[in-house]
C-alpha positions as CSV (number, residue, x, y, z in Angstrom):
1,M,-0.2,-0.3,-0.2
2,L,2.7,2.6,0.9
3,K,4.3,2.3,-3.0
4,D,0.7,3.0,-4.4
5,I,0.8,5.8,-1.9
6,C,4.1,7.3,-3.3
7,T,2.9,6.7,-6.5
8,A,0.2,8.5,-6.3
9,L,1.7,11.8,-4.7
10,L,4.1,11.5,-7.7
11,E,1.5,11.4,-10.0
12,A,-0.2,14.7,-7.9
13,D,3.2,16.6,-8.4
14,V,5.2,16.4,-4.9
15,N,9.2,16.5,-5.7
16,I,10.4,13.0,-5.6
17,K,12.8,13.9,-2.4
18,L,10.2,14.6,-0.2
19,V,8.3,11.5,-1.5
20,K,11.6,9.6,-0.7
21,Q,11.8,11.4,2.8
22,L,8.1,10.4,3.3
23,R,8.5,6.7,2.5
24,D,11.9,6.0,5.1
25,N,9.8,8.4,7.8
26,V,7.0,6.0,7.6
27,S,9.0,2.6,7.1
28,S,11.1,3.7,10.1
29,D,7.8,4.6,12.1
30,I,6.0,1.6,11.3
31,K,7.5,-1.9,11.6
32,L,4.9,-3.8,9.9
33,D,6.7,-7.1,10.3
34,G,6.3,-6.8,14.0
35,M,3.0,-6.0,14.0
36,S,0.2,-8.1,15.8
37,L,-2.3,-10.4,13.0
38,G,-5.3,-8.2,14.6
39,L,-3.8,-5.0,13.7
40,N,-5.3,-3.0,10.6
41,K,-1.9,-2.5,8.8
42,R,-3.8,-0.4,5.9
43,K,-5.1,1.9,7.9
44,M,-1.8,1.8,10.5
45,I,0.3,3.5,6.8
46,Q,-2.5,5.3,5.7
47,Q,-2.7,7.1,9.3
48,A,1.4,7.6,9.1
49,V,1.5,9.0,5.4
50,F,-1.3,11.4,6.6
51,R,1.0,12.4,9.8
52,E,4.0,12.7,7.6
53,L,2.5,14.5,5.0
54,T,0.7,17.1,7.3
55,K,4.6,17.6,8.8
56,L,5.6,18.7,5.6
57,V,2.6,21.2,4.7
58,D,2.9,22.9,8.1
59,P,6.4,24.5,8.3
60,G,5.6,25.4,12.5
61,V,6.2,28.7,11.7
62,R,3.4,31.1,12.9
63,V,1.2,32.9,10.3
64,W,0.9,36.3,9.8
65,T,-2.1,38.2,10.8
66,P,-2.7,41.8,10.1
67,N,-3.1,44.3,12.5
68,K,-6.5,46.2,13.0
69,G,-5.9,49.7,12.2
70,K,-2.8,50.0,11.4
71,N,-1.3,50.1,7.7
72,N,-0.6,46.8,6.9
73,V,1.8,46.4,3.1
74,I,1.5,42.7,1.6
75,M,3.8,42.4,-1.5
76,C,2.7,39.5,-3.7
77,V,5.3,37.9,-6.2
78,G,5.1,34.9,-8.4
79,L,5.9,33.6,-12.1
80,Q,4.0,35.1,-15.1
81,G,0.8,33.9,-15.6
82,S,0.0,32.2,-12.1
83,G,-2.6,34.4,-11.4
84,K,-1.1,36.4,-9.6
85,T,-3.6,39.8,-10.6
86,T,-6.5,38.0,-9.7
87,T,-5.2,36.1,-6.7
88,C,-4.4,39.8,-5.3
89,V,-8.2,41.1,-5.7
90,K,-9.3,38.1,-4.4
91,L,-7.3,38.8,-1.5
92,A,-8.7,42.5,-1.1
93,Y,-11.6,41.8,-1.5
94,Y,-11.8,38.8,1.3
95,Y,-10.3,40.9,3.9
96,R,-12.9,43.8,2.6
97,M,-15.8,41.5,3.8
98,K,-14.1,40.4,6.4
99,G,-14.4,44.3,7.5
100,W,-10.8,45.8,7.0
101,K,-10.0,48.7,4.4
102,T,-8.4,47.8,1.4
103,C,-6.5,48.8,-1.6
104,L,-4.6,48.1,-4.3
105,V,-1.6,49.0,-5.9
106,C,-0.2,47.6,-9.7
107,A,3.6,47.6,-9.4
108,D,3.5,45.5,-12.9
109,T,4.7,47.8,-15.6
110,F,6.6,44.6,-17.5
111,R,3.4,42.9,-18.9
112,A,1.4,45.1,-21.3
113,G,-2.4,45.5,-19.7
114,A,-1.4,44.7,-16.2
115,F,-2.8,48.0,-14.9
116,D,-5.8,47.6,-17.7
117,Q,-6.9,44.0,-16.1
118,L,-6.1,45.1,-11.9
119,K,-8.2,48.4,-12.8
120,Q,-11.1,46.2,-14.7
121,N,-11.3,43.4,-11.6
122,A,-10.6,46.3,-8.8
123,T,-13.7,48.5,-10.3
124,K,-15.8,45.5,-10.7
125,A,-15.2,44.4,-6.6
126,R,-15.0,47.9,-5.8
127,I,-11.7,48.4,-4.0
128,P,-9.7,51.6,-4.3
129,F,-6.5,50.9,-7.1
130,Y,-3.4,52.8,-8.0
131,G,-1.3,52.7,-10.9
132,S,-0.2,54.3,-13.6
133,Y,0.2,54.1,-17.9
134,T,3.2,56.4,-17.9
135,E,5.4,56.1,-15.2
136,T,8.2,53.0,-15.9
137,D,10.1,53.0,-12.2
138,T,8.0,50.3,-10.1
139,V,9.8,51.5,-7.2
140,V,8.5,55.4,-7.9
141,I,5.2,54.1,-8.6
142,T,4.5,51.4,-6.0
143,T,6.2,54.2,-3.2
144,E,3.6,56.6,-4.1
145,G,0.5,54.5,-4.3
146,V,1.5,53.0,-0.7
147,D,2.1,56.7,0.8
148,K,-0.9,57.5,-1.0
149,F,-3.0,55.2,1.1
150,K,-1.3,54.8,4.0
151,M,-2.3,58.7,4.1
152,E,-5.7,58.1,3.6
153,N,-5.6,55.2,6.2
154,F,-5.8,52.2,4.6
155,E,-5.2,49.0,7.0
156,I,-4.5,46.3,4.1
157,I,-2.2,47.3,1.1
158,I,-1.6,44.9,-1.6
159,V,1.0,45.2,-4.2
160,D,0.8,43.4,-7.4
161,T,4.1,42.9,-8.6
162,S,5.3,41.7,-12.6
163,G,5.4,38.4,-12.8
164,R,8.8,36.9,-13.4
165,H,10.8,33.7,-13.5
166,K,13.9,32.4,-11.8
167,Q,16.2,33.0,-14.7
168,E,15.0,36.6,-15.4
169,N,17.9,38.5,-13.3
170,S,16.7,42.1,-14.1
171,L,12.9,41.7,-12.9
172,S,14.6,39.0,-10.0
173,E,16.4,43.0,-9.3
174,E,13.6,44.6,-9.7
175,M,11.6,42.4,-6.7
176,L,14.5,42.9,-4.4
177,Q,14.6,46.9,-5.0
178,L,10.8,46.9,-4.4
179,S,11.3,44.8,-1.6
180,K,13.7,47.4,-0.1
181,A,12.0,50.3,-0.5
182,L,8.9,49.1,0.5
183,Q,9.7,47.0,3.8
184,P,5.9,45.2,3.5
185,D,4.7,43.6,6.4
186,N,4.4,40.4,4.6
187,V,5.5,38.9,0.8
188,V,3.3,36.6,-0.4
189,Y,4.2,34.0,-3.0
190,V,1.4,33.2,-5.3
191,M,2.2,29.8,-6.5
192,D,0.1,28.2,-9.7
193,A,-0.8,24.6,-8.6
194,S,-0.2,23.5,-12.6
195,I,3.5,23.8,-13.0
196,G,4.0,20.5,-11.3
197,Q,8.0,19.2,-10.5
198,A,9.1,22.9,-11.0
199,C,7.5,23.8,-8.1
200,E,10.2,23.5,-5.3
201,S,12.7,25.4,-7.8
202,Q,11.1,28.5,-8.6
203,A,10.1,28.4,-5.0
204,K,13.6,28.2,-3.9
205,A,14.2,31.2,-6.3
206,F,11.8,33.3,-5.1
207,K,12.6,32.7,-1.2
208,D,16.7,33.1,-2.3
209,K,15.6,36.7,-3.7
210,V,13.1,38.1,-0.8
211,D,12.0,37.1,2.5
212,V,8.8,34.8,1.6
213,A,6.2,34.9,5.1
214,S,3.0,33.1,3.0
215,V,1.8,31.2,0.2
216,I,-1.0,31.1,-1.7
217,I,-2.0,28.3,-4.0
218,T,-4.3,28.8,-7.3
219,K,-5.8,27.4,-10.0
220,L,-6.4,24.4,-7.7
221,D,-10.0,23.9,-9.8
222,G,-8.7,22.5,-12.6
223,H,-6.7,18.6,-12.8
224,A,-3.8,20.1,-10.7
225,K,-3.6,18.0,-7.3
226,G,-2.0,20.2,-5.7
227,G,1.2,18.2,-4.5
228,G,3.8,21.0,-5.7
229,A,2.2,23.0,-2.6
230,L,4.4,20.7,-0.4
231,S,7.2,21.5,-2.5
232,A,7.0,25.1,-1.9
233,V,6.0,24.9,1.6
234,A,9.3,22.3,1.8
235,A,11.4,25.0,0.2
236,T,10.4,28.3,1.0
237,G,9.6,27.3,5.0
238,S,6.5,29.4,4.8
239,P,3.0,28.4,5.6
240,I,0.0,28.5,3.1
241,I,-2.3,30.9,3.9
242,F,-5.1,30.5,1.0
243,I,-6.0,28.6,-1.9
244,G,-8.1,29.5,-5.1
245,T,-10.5,27.5,-6.2
246,G,-12.0,29.1,-9.2
247,E,-11.8,31.9,-11.6
248,H,-14.8,33.8,-9.6
249,I,-13.8,36.3,-6.8
250,D,-15.3,34.5,-4.2
251,D,-13.1,31.1,-5.1
252,F,-10.8,31.7,-2.8
253,E,-10.6,30.4,0.8
254,P,-8.2,30.5,3.9
255,F,-6.3,27.3,4.0
256,K,-6.7,24.1,6.0
257,T,-4.2,21.9,6.4
258,K,-5.5,18.6,7.6
259,P,-8.7,18.8,4.7
260,F,-6.3,19.7,2.0
261,I,-3.7,16.5,2.6
262,S,-7.2,14.2,3.0
263,K,-7.9,15.3,-0.5
264,L,-4.5,14.9,-2.1
265,L,-4.7,11.1,-1.0
266,G,-8.0,11.1,-2.2
267,M,-9.5,10.5,1.2
268,G,-12.3,13.0,0.6
269,D,-12.9,16.1,3.0
270,I,-16.0,15.3,5.2
271,E,-15.1,18.5,7.3
272,G,-15.2,20.6,4.4
273,L,-18.5,19.0,2.7
274,V,-20.2,19.4,6.1
275,D,-19.5,23.2,6.2
276,K,-20.7,23.3,2.1
277,V,-24.0,21.9,3.4
278,K,-23.9,23.9,6.8
279,E,-23.7,26.9,3.9
280,F,-26.5,25.6,2.3
281,G,-29.1,25.4,4.8
282,K,-28.1,29.2,5.8
283,E,-29.7,29.9,2.9
284,N,-32.9,27.9,3.6
285,K,-35.7,30.4,5.4
286,D,-37.1,28.8,8.5
287,A,-40.4,28.9,6.3
288,V,-39.6,26.3,3.6
289,I,-37.9,24.3,6.6
290,D,-41.5,24.5,8.3
291,R,-43.6,23.9,5.0
292,I,-40.9,20.9,4.0
293,Q,-41.4,19.2,8.0
294,H,-45.0,19.6,7.4
295,G,-44.7,17.2,4.2
296,Q,-45.1,20.3,1.7
297,F,-42.9,20.9,-1.0
298,T,-43.6,23.1,-4.0
299,L,-42.0,24.1,-7.2
300,R,-41.2,27.2,-5.5
301,D,-39.0,25.3,-3.1
302,M,-37.0,23.2,-5.5
303,Y,-36.4,26.5,-7.8
304,E,-34.9,28.1,-4.5
305,Q,-32.8,24.9,-3.7
306,L,-31.4,24.9,-7.0
307,Q,-30.4,28.8,-6.7
308,T,-28.8,28.4,-3.5
309,L,-26.9,25.0,-5.5
310,M,-26.1,27.2,-8.2
311,K,-24.0,29.3,-5.5
312,L,-22.1,26.6,-3.7
313,G,-19.6,26.4,-6.5
314,S,-17.7,23.6,-9.0
315,Y,-19.3,20.0,-8.8
316,R,-16.1,19.1,-9.4
317,Q,-14.8,20.3,-6.0
318,L,-17.9,19.0,-4.2
319,M,-17.3,15.6,-5.4
320,G,-13.4,15.9,-4.4
321,M,-14.7,16.2,-1.0
322,I,-16.1,12.6,-0.5
323,P,-13.7,10.1,0.1
324,G,-13.0,7.9,-3.0
325,F,-13.4,10.3,-5.4
326,G,-11.4,13.7,-7.1
327,V,-12.0,16.1,-9.2
328,D,-11.5,14.5,-12.1
329,F,-14.1,12.1,-11.5
330,L,-16.2,14.8,-12.9
331,S,-15.0,16.0,-16.3
332,K,-15.5,19.7,-17.1
333,E,-17.3,18.4,-20.3
334,H,-20.1,17.0,-17.6
335,E,-20.1,20.0,-15.6
336,K,-21.0,22.1,-17.9
337,T,-23.7,20.1,-19.2
338,S,-25.2,19.6,-15.6
339,T,-24.8,23.5,-15.0
340,A,-26.4,23.8,-18.5
341,R,-29.5,21.4,-17.5
342,M,-30.0,23.4,-13.9
343,K,-30.4,26.5,-15.8
344,K,-32.9,25.5,-18.0
345,M,-34.7,23.7,-15.5
346,M,-35.1,27.3,-13.6
347,V,-35.5,29.0,-16.7
348,I,-38.6,26.8,-17.6
349,M,-39.9,27.5,-13.7
350,D,-39.8,31.3,-14.8
351,S,-41.9,30.7,-17.1
352,M,-44.6,29.3,-14.5
353,N,-47.5,31.5,-12.6
354,N,-47.2,31.5,-9.0
355,H,-50.4,29.2,-8.6
356,E,-48.4,26.9,-10.2
357,L,-44.9,27.3,-8.4
358,D,-46.8,27.6,-4.6
359,N,-48.7,24.4,-5.6
360,D,-48.5,21.7,-3.1
361,E,-49.4,18.8,-6.1
362,G,-47.3,20.7,-8.8
363,H,-46.7,17.3,-10.6
364,R,-50.8,16.6,-10.3
365,L,-52.0,19.9,-11.4
366,F,-49.9,20.0,-14.9
367,H,-50.8,16.6,-15.7
368,K,-54.6,17.1,-15.1
369,Q,-54.2,20.3,-17.1
370,P,-51.6,19.3,-20.2
371,G,-52.1,22.8,-21.6
372,R,-50.4,24.4,-18.4
373,I,-47.0,22.2,-19.8
374,Q,-47.8,23.5,-23.5
375,R,-47.9,26.9,-22.3
376,V,-44.6,26.7,-20.0
377,A,-42.9,25.4,-23.3
378,R,-43.4,27.7,-25.1
379,G,-42.5,30.7,-22.7
380,S,-39.5,28.9,-21.7
381,G,-38.9,28.6,-25.4
382,T,-37.7,24.6,-24.5
383,E,-39.6,21.3,-25.5
384,I,-42.6,19.7,-23.8
385,R,-40.7,16.4,-22.9
386,D,-38.4,19.1,-21.1
387,V,-41.0,20.5,-19.0
388,E,-42.6,16.8,-18.7
389,D,-39.0,15.9,-17.5
390,L,-38.7,18.6,-15.1
391,L,-42.1,17.8,-13.4
392,T,-40.9,14.3,-12.8
393,M,-37.6,14.7,-11.2
394,Y,-39.4,17.1,-8.8
395,N,-42.1,14.7,-8.2
396,K,-39.6,12.1,-7.1
397,F,-37.2,15.1,-5.2
398,S,-40.5,15.9,-3.3
399,K,-41.5,12.5,-2.7
400,T,-37.2,12.2,-0.8
401,I,-37.6,15.4,0.6
402,K,-40.7,15.0,2.3
403,K,-40.0,11.6,4.0
404,I,-36.7,13.3,5.2
405,G,-38.3,16.3,6.2
406,G,-40.4,14.2,9.0
407,M,-37.3,13.1,10.7
408,K,-36.8,14.7,13.7
409,G,-34.3,17.5,13.8
410,F,-33.0,16.2,10.3
411,F,-33.2,20.4,9.0
412,H,-31.7,21.8,12.3
413,G,-28.5,20.4,12.7
414,S,-29.7,17.7,15.6
415,F,-30.5,14.8,13.3
416,S,-29.2,11.0,14.2
417,S,-29.4,8.0,13.2
418,K,-30.8,7.3,16.8
419,H,-34.1,8.8,15.6
420,M,-34.6,6.2,13.3
421,N,-34.6,2.0,13.6
422,Q,-32.5,-0.1,11.2
423,T,-35.6,-0.2,8.7
424,Q,-36.0,3.3,8.8
425,M,-32.4,4.0,7.7
426,I,-32.2,1.5,5.4
427,K,-35.4,2.4,3.5
428,L,-34.0,6.4,4.0
429,N,-30.6,5.0,2.1
430,R,-32.3,3.5,-0.6
431,Q,-34.2,6.6,-1.3
432,I,-31.2,8.5,-1.5
433,A,-29.5,5.5,-3.4
434,K,-32.5,6.1,-6.1
435,M,-31.9,10.3,-6.5
436,M,-27.9,9.2,-7.5
437,D,-26.0,8.7,-10.6
438,H,-25.2,4.9,-10.9
439,R,-21.8,5.8,-11.4
440,T,-21.2,8.0,-8.4
441,L,-22.9,5.2,-6.4
442,K,-20.7,2.8,-7.7
443,Q,-17.6,4.8,-7.2
444,I,-18.9,5.1,-3.3
445,G,-18.7,1.2,-2.9
446,G,-22.7,0.9,-3.3
447,M,-25.2,0.7,-0.4
448,A,-22.8,-0.1,2.0
449,G,-20.4,2.9,1.3
450,L,-23.3,5.2,1.3
451,Q,-24.5,3.9,4.3
452,T,-20.4,4.5,5.4
453,L,-20.5,7.7,3.9
454,M,-24.0,8.8,6.1
455,R,-22.1,7.7,9.2
456,Q,-18.9,10.2,8.6
457,F,-21.6,12.7,7.8
458,E,-23.0,12.4,10.8
459,Q,-20.0,11.9,12.9
460,E,-18.7,15.1,11.5
461,A,-21.6,16.8,12.4
462,A,-21.7,16.2,15.5
463,K,-18.2,17.0,16.1
464,Q,-18.7,20.7,14.8
465,L,-21.9,21.1,16.9
466,K,-19.9,20.0,19.8
467,G,-17.4,22.5,19.2
468,R,-19.9,25.4,19.3
469,I,-21.8,24.1,22.7
């Protein structure tokens, strides 16, 4: 099993030296030959690998945090095309949403259109910015911008530098001069997760020039497994603070070690998935929950749930959180098809009137009066078959939701299998299995895997609930 894990780590772009070091550490930590027969060797190896990887990702350095009410200058450095400018805007937006007064300074005079890109993204995010079309001296532009925002009492001042390569000595020298002139509170190395084995040498080159204190990993929504992050941390000795998980401005989240390692090993991220479900639950109004608990579920309720589901983000990311899956399980083409299908369903429901949307027996109403189906199809620019498919799906979904809603505490975080007997639990699992794609069910491990997954959900939810009490 250790050999399989090492192969998987190499495929995930973890540096070969780190993999060798990890294998040696695990081998010396666990003496398989001297183990008792009753011990689960596979699980012990997995736990030992998990511990070693966690040590690699966590350098044991205190993560930098900004000081409220003071000027905090953050200088972002990285390779060309690593998503640095977008990351700067995301970082500024993240802090702004947390109540900080944030701004951006464009120090990139090397790339054509760099200031335009930052200006466009910053305007969209409503973040003040500074830059110049005429000044070519990076140090002059940056010091002017930083001094201006310091005078205006901005708390987070983020400087977007020119993207560079370790072999570009002139740009590297410019980065060093900029660092000396600004004396930033935090130098952030922005790393593209997709550059693979080159991570270590590039990260080391940046560390040799400037004092890199933090790392942000971008493009983790693609095929990249993020193994290069281990190499970057090992080379810089700096902690990862954020990860970019998509193109949108809010596809940005604080880095958590254990969930990251868990997904890297294909063990999923139940904790993150429970958080997503809770986020989903926050969007549900009390009135909707109350109706569901009383056996009522309308087409409007379904529309609202689809809207919330669209806000949760990429299906591929959600799949990667489930043990046994990875982001590669669902292709981008398949994801686009699923998203398009959901949008089509919402367009169809947009063509329904209030009576149809709010009727407790929406499926029956349409089949009693087929003229309604024809009218909705014409209004939404879709086929009659599309409307019928939507109603069939609503009918199945409605039946399952009503059964789940009747279970004590399900929608208030206190749900437990203790509230059901064995027959009821099996019945619920079968209902959920019927709604799942057969490929997904097979990947989980069939009904037995589904039951295990449900137990993991329950345990994680109970753990988080206990932590709040």
